[in-house]
C-alpha positions in Angstrom: 23.2 354.9 254.6 22.5 351.9 251.8 24.1 353.2 247.8 22.2 350.1 245.9 24.0 351.7 243.3 22.4 352.0 239.1 19.0 350.3 239.1 16.4 350.8 236.4 12.3 350.9 236.9 9.6 351.6 234.3 8.5 354.1 235.9 10.2 357.3 236.2 11.5 358.0 239.7 10.9 361.1 241.9 14.1 362.4 243.0 14.0 362.8 246.7 11.5 360.8 248.2 10.9 361.3 251.5 8.4 358.0 253.3 8.7 357.7 257.5 12.0 355.8 258.3 14.2 356.8 254.9 14.9 359.7 252.7 15.5 358.2 249.2 17.7 360.5 246.9 17.5 359.2 243.7 20.8 360.9 241.0 21.5 360.8 237.8 18.3 359.8 235.8 17.6 359.0 232.6 16.2 357.4 230.3 16.7 353.7 228.4 15.1 352.2 225.0 15.5 348.2 225.8 13.6 345.9 223.3 10.8 343.5 224.0 12.1 339.9 223.7 10.6 339.4 220.3 12.9 341.8 219.2 9.5 343.6 217.7 9.0 346.5 220.4 11.0 349.1 222.4 9.5 349.6 226.0 10.9 353.0 227.6 12.8 352.6 231.3 14.2 354.4 234.1 18.5 354.2 235.0 19.4 356.3 237.5 21.6 355.6 240.9 19.6 355.1 244.5 20.6 356.0 248.3 18.8 356.0 251.0 19.6 357.2 254.4 17.9 356.9 257.3 15.8 360.0 258.4 18.9 361.0 260.7 21.8 361.1 258.8 20.3 363.3 256.2 19.3 365.5 258.9 22.9 365.6 259.7 24.2 365.2 256.2 21.8 368.9 255.2 23.3 369.9 258.5 26.6 369.6 257.3 26.3 371.1 254.5 24.9 374.2 255.3 27.6 374.7 257.9 29.9 374.4 254.9 28.3 377.3 252.8 28.2 379.0 255.8 32.2 378.9 256.7 32.2 379.5 252.8 29.4 383.1 252.8 32.0 384.3 255.5 35.0 383.7 253.5 33.6 385.5 250.7 32.3 388.4 252.9 35.6 389.3 254.7 37.6 389.1 251.0 35.1 391.7 249.2 35.9 393.7 252.4 39.0 393.4 251.8 38.3 394.7 248.3 36.5 397.7 249.5 39.3 398.6 251.7 41.2 398.5 248.7 39.6 400.2 246.5 38.3 402.7 249.0 42.0 404.3 249.9 
């Protein structure tokens, strides 16, 4: 993973870009108005956080998140079973 921190672009980035080797995640995207050097005009730039993952890193990260969500879902289902048993008597 390479965290490029806060970057700027004149082109609005996509939240996720996948190329041959990497997955690029762009977050907290917002417009910034920049004064031109002449002081008379402005132009729009986009400021955002950029992180680059190798495809293997990204797959592992998604797999870890999926496992955590499955555990949370199981815990929720067990808690609901307990509630149903208490209600049912």
